[in-house]
N, C-alpha and C positions, 0 to 999 in steps of 0.2 A: 178037851183042851189041855194042852201041856202047861207045865208050870211057867216056862219061858213065855209062851204066848199070853198067859193070864197076867203075867207081870208087865206085859207090853200092851195094855189096854188103852190105846191112844184115843179111841172113840169116847170113852168115859171122861177124858180130859178136855174134850172140845169146848164145852162151855167156859171153862177156866181160860183156855187159850184165846177164845174169841173176846172175852172181857178184857184181858190184858192187851190184846192187839188193838182193840178199840180205844183203850186208854192211851196207848202209844201213838196211834195214827190220827185219832179224833175224826175218822171217816169210816163208815160201815163198809164201803166197797174196798177201800185200802186195807181195812182190818181183815176182811175175808181173804184178800190176796196174800197178806202177810201170814195168816194161819196156813194157807195152802203151801206157800214156800217153805215154811217151817216144818210142816209135816213131810214134805218131800225130802228135806234134809234129814229129818229124824229117821225116816224109813231107809234112806241111804246109809245111815250110820247105826242102824239098830243092832248090828253085830257087835258094835263097840259099847253098847249099853250094858252097864253093870247092874244086874238084877238086885243087888243089895242096896242100890241107890233109889231115891225117891223119883219115880217116873215123872210126876208133875213138875218137880223142880228142874229135872233134866230137860223136859219139853219147853218149859218157860225160859230156860237159859238159851235154848236153841232159837226160840222165837225172838228173844231179846237180841241175840247176836245177828239174826237175819235182818231185824229192823235197823240195828246200828250199821251193818254192812250197807244196807240200802241208802241210809242217810249219807254215809261217807261217799258212796258211789255217786249219788246225786250232786253232792257238794263238789266232788272232783270234776264231774261233768260240767257244772256251772263255771268252774274255774277255767276249764279247757275252752269252753265256749267264749268266755270273756277274753281270754288270751287270744283266741283266734280272731275275735272282733277287733282287737287292738292291732293285730298284724294285717288284717284284711283292709282293702281299700275302704275309705270312709263312705264313698258313694260310687257305685258302679251302675251306670244306666242300663236298663234292660236291653238285651241283645236285639230284640225285635224292633225297638226304636231306632237302633243303629242301622239295622237292615232296611227299615223304611226310609230313613234319611238318605242312605246310600242309593237306594233305588230312585228317590226323587232327584238327587244330584245327577245320577246317570241319565235320567230322562231329560233333564234340563240341558245337560251337555249334548245329548244327541239332537236336541231341538235347535241348537245353535246353527247358524249358516255354515256351510262347508268350509269356507276360508277361515272363519273364526275358530271352528272346531279343530281344524288342522293345526293352526298356530298354537292354540292352547294345549293340544295333545303333545306336540313336539317339544314345547318348552316345559310344561308342568309335569307331564307323565314321563316322557323320554329323557328329560333333563338336558336337552340340547341348548347351546347358547343361542342368543338371538341371531347372530351371524350364521351359525350352522343351520338353524331352523329356516332362516330366510333363504339360504341356498337350496334347501330341500324343496321349498314351495316355489322357488324361482321368483321371488319378489324382493324389493329393496328392504333393508333392515327396518327403516321407518314405517313402511307399510305393514310389515309383520308385527311391529310393536303396536301399531294402531289397531290391527285386528285382535291382537291379544288383549289390549285395553278394553275394546268393545265387548269381547267375550266375557272377561272378568266382570265388567260392569253389568252385563245382562244377568250373570249368575248372582251377583250381589243383590240386584233389584228383586229377583225372584226370591232370594233368601229373606229379604226384608219385607216381602209380601207385596211389592209393587208390580202390577201387571204390565204397565206401559212405561216407556222412558219419560222422565220428567222433561218438560219443555226446556230446551237449551242445555240439557245434561250432556249431550254428545258434542256440544260446541264449547270451545274454550278459547278465550282471547289470550294470545301469547304476547303480543306487543301492540301498542297503539290503543285505539278506541274501537267501540263497536258501531260507530257512526251516529250514535245518539248524542245530542247536546245535553250536557248535564247541568 
């Protein structure tokens, strides 16, 4: 054994390093990790070790610096995470819920009668005016608007969980009475 390797007896200092690491971390597992990280750093820098210095003090200083670096790193990470949380949307629904909802709407749309589906598609998806959509389907504007209203009402009912139309929901008195004496 050479003088340099005898002066670099890291194994003999392990109990001291473990005790100090445990005092810093207060957790046996974290203490072992800290000792390992400090030893890696010490071996990386062993060429810079001055043999006239006390090895124990040098190793303890490295261990302490590794610990402080870790604390700073974790603190900086927590600050970055907090900052990212402030910038991020406060609530983003999971993508799968959106996909399921879209699939449900698509299925309900496809289940509409052809005339309602055509009216809704031309106006809501293609962005045509009522007059242009009516011209495409070859129906009066009022008829197109009626089909569109029925399609929207059907989709709303499904969205609200109603399976069947409410009695009288499709009828509306515009003027006059409904024939009942009040």
